[in-house]
N, C-alpha and C positions, 0 to 999 in steps of 0.2 A: 421577401417578405418573410418576419420571424414568424416563429410560432405563434400561434394565439395564445394570449393570456386573459384572464377573466378582466372585464369591464375594458378591454381595450380592442379596438376594429378598426377596419379601413374602410370611410365613406366617401361619396362623392360629394364635391364642392364646387359648385360652377363648372363641373365638368372635367376636374381634376383631381387625382386620388389624394385623400388627405388621412393622415392616421389622427386616430381620436381616443383619448382616454374619458370614458365617461362613467365616474364611481357612482355607486346607488345611493349614497349620502354625502355628496359634493359640499364642499366649504364655502358658506353661502358668499354670495358677491364677489368672488374670484374665480380668474382663468388666468392659464398661460397660451401664449402662440410660442411653438418651438419651430426654428427655424434651422434645418441640417445645414451639414457641411459639405465641402467639395467632394468628399468621399461617399456621401449620398447614404449616411447610417441611419436606421429608424431609429427613433427615441426609445423604442424597446429594447433596444440591442446597448445601450449605455446604461449597464445595470446600478449604476449610482444614484444615475439622475433618474433614471425611471422609478426605482425604489422609492426614493424621495417624493416623486410626483404622488405614487399610490399612498405612502403612508401620510401625507397631508391632504389627501382625497383632493387633491386639485384638477377639474375640467382643464383637459389640453386638447387642443387642434394642432396637428403639425403638417403643415402642407407639403408636397411632395414638387418641388420646381426644377430637377435637374441641375444641372451647372450653370444656372442663372444668374448668379451672385446676387438675388435680389435687388436687381436694379429697377427703376424706373424708365426701362428703355424694353421697348419687344424685343423679345427675344423667340424668336420663330420657334425654336424647338420646344417651347413652352406654351406659347399661346400667341395666334397671329393677331389677336385684338387688344387683349389685356395684358399690362406689365406685370411682372412678378411682385412689384412694391403695390400698385393699385390691387392685386388679388388680396393680399394680405391687409390693407388698410380697410378694403370694403367687403369684399367676399368673403374672407376669412371672420374679420370682425363681425359682418352682421350673421354669419352662421353661429358663432358664439353666443351672441346675443340671443338668438331664437330657439337655441339648442337649450341653452343653462342659464339664460336673463340674464347674463352678467355683462355689463356695457363699460366705458371707460368712464373713471380712470382704473376700473378693477382689471383690465386685462393688460396684464405684462408679457413684453417681449423677450425670449431668452433664445441663445444660438451658439454654435459652435463652428469655430474655423469660419468658411464663409458665410453661415448662419448667424456668426456672433460679429462679424461685421454689419451684416445685413439687419441684424437688430439694432445695435447702436446707429446707424444709417438714418433708417426707419424712423425711429425715434428722435433723430436731430431733423427730421424735415417733419414730423409731426407729433412734436413735444405734447399738444394739447391730447391727442386720442390714445398716446402711450407716454406716459410719464414715467412708466418703468421700462428699463431696458438692463438686461444683464449679459455679458457676452464672455465665453471661455475660449482662449485663444483665438482671438481674432484675426482674420486674414486682413487687416485692413488696408497695407500696403500692396494691394494687388495689381496694381500698375510695374511695380519691381519684380512682381513673379511673372509677369507678360516677358519683361527685359531679359530675366534671365531661364525662361521656358527652355530655352534649348539646351541648357546645362544641367537643368533638373530631370530627375525621374520619373516626375508626375507631369511633365511640361505637357502633356495634352490636355491637361484639365483647365489650361489657360486657353484654351481653343477660342471658347466663346467670348473673351473679353477680345480679342485678337479680331473676331468677326462683329463685334459690335463698334469697337473704337476705330481700330486698324492703326493707332498710333498710343504709345507710352503717356504722353503728357495729356492727351485727351481722356484717358481713361483716370490718371490723377486726378483731375479736376471731378471726379464723380467719387472719390474716396470718401470715408467719412469725415476724417479730419476736415476737410474744406465744405462741410455742413455744418460744423458747427457754429452757432448764430450767438455773439456774445450777450444778446438781452433774452433769449428765446430756448430754453435749453430742457430738456427731460428732467424733473425734479429730482429722480432716483436712478444714478447710473451707474453700472458697476463694469469691469473688465479684469480678468486673470489672465496673464500671459507666463508662459515658461522660459525662464533666460536661457534655457538650454535650446529651445526654439530659434534656431539660427535664421531662419526663413521669416518670420512674422514678430516677433519679440520686438524689434525695435521699431516696428509700426506703433505697438502699446505705448511703448515707453514715449515716443512722440507726441502720441494722441494725450496722455498724461501731462507732459510738460506745457501743451497748449491749454488746456484745463485749468492748469495751477495759474498760468498768466492771466487768465481771463477770470479767475476768481468763481469757477463753475463748480459748485460741489459733486463730488464722483468719489468712488472708492476703485484704486487701483493695486490691483495684488499682484505684483511685479516679481516678489523675491522667489528666490529657491524655493521649491514645494519637495520635502524628502518623501522617498518612499519604497518598494521594494519593485524589482524587476518586471513583476505580475501584475502593478497597479499602474495603470496610464494618470498622466496628469490630470487629464480629463476628470477622473474619478475621484483622485486626490483632491481637487478644488472644488467640485460638486458640492459637498456639502456647505462651503462658505457662501457658495454665490446663491444658492438656495436659500439658505438664510436671510442674506442681502435680500433676495424679493419678497420672502413672506414678510419680513418687518418692513418693506415698503410697502406692498399692499396693505396691511395693518396702519398705517401713516395714512395712507389714502382712504382709508374705511372712514378714520376719523374724521379727515377734512368734508367728507359729505354727510355730517351730524351737526 
C-alpha cells in the first residue's frame, strides 16, 4: 500500500479492498472509477494522474482485483461468486452513488494497461451505465500476450488468462475490439498508446481502425510523445486523457439539463 495522503484511504466494498479519494469539497455530479493495470499499481503511486484527480476534486473509487483482467468471468483468485466486471458495474457503482451521490452518466471509467482495456471493454458492454471511458496504454490484445508469454519477461502475468480460457482463440473472443457494437457505444471514448510499446500498441491501432470504419466518434492518441527518461509515457499522456474525461463529464452534465 502507498503511504497515506490527505483524503485518500482504503475501504472495503463488498468484501474487497478499494482505494478511495474523497475530497472534502468534491466536484458536484461527477466521479471516477479507476481500474489498475497488470502491475497492480495504486492510483496514489501514479503521480501525475493522482495530482490531477486531487486538483479537480474528483471522487474516485479504485477497486483492487489482482490480475483478473476485469472480465465477466468468475476469477477464483478474486471472488468465487462475482465476476470482476459485475463487481465494477454493480458494487462499485452503487458505492459511488451511496458515498458521493453520483450516478450514471456522471461516472467515468479510466484505467491503465490491463485496466485500460477493462475500462473500454466494460463501457462497450454497458454504454448506458458508462458513457465515458478512457484508457492509457490499454492491453487490448491480451490473447497475443498469452501466445507470447513464454518469450516475455512478464509471462507469468498472463497465467490467469490461461486458467480462464485455456486457448488463445477463446480469449480473443473476449477482447475489447470484439465487444464494439456498431449501433450502441459509449458517447465518449479515448485511448492513448505509445508507438514504442511493442506489446500493446498494435491493438490500439486496430481498435482505432475499427472505430473509424464504423463511424464511431472517439479520440485515439497514437502518436509519439516526447519526454525525458525520468518521465514515463503514462505521466506524459495523463493530462490529455484527464482533459478528455473532464470535458466529457461537462458534456454529460449538460445533457441532464
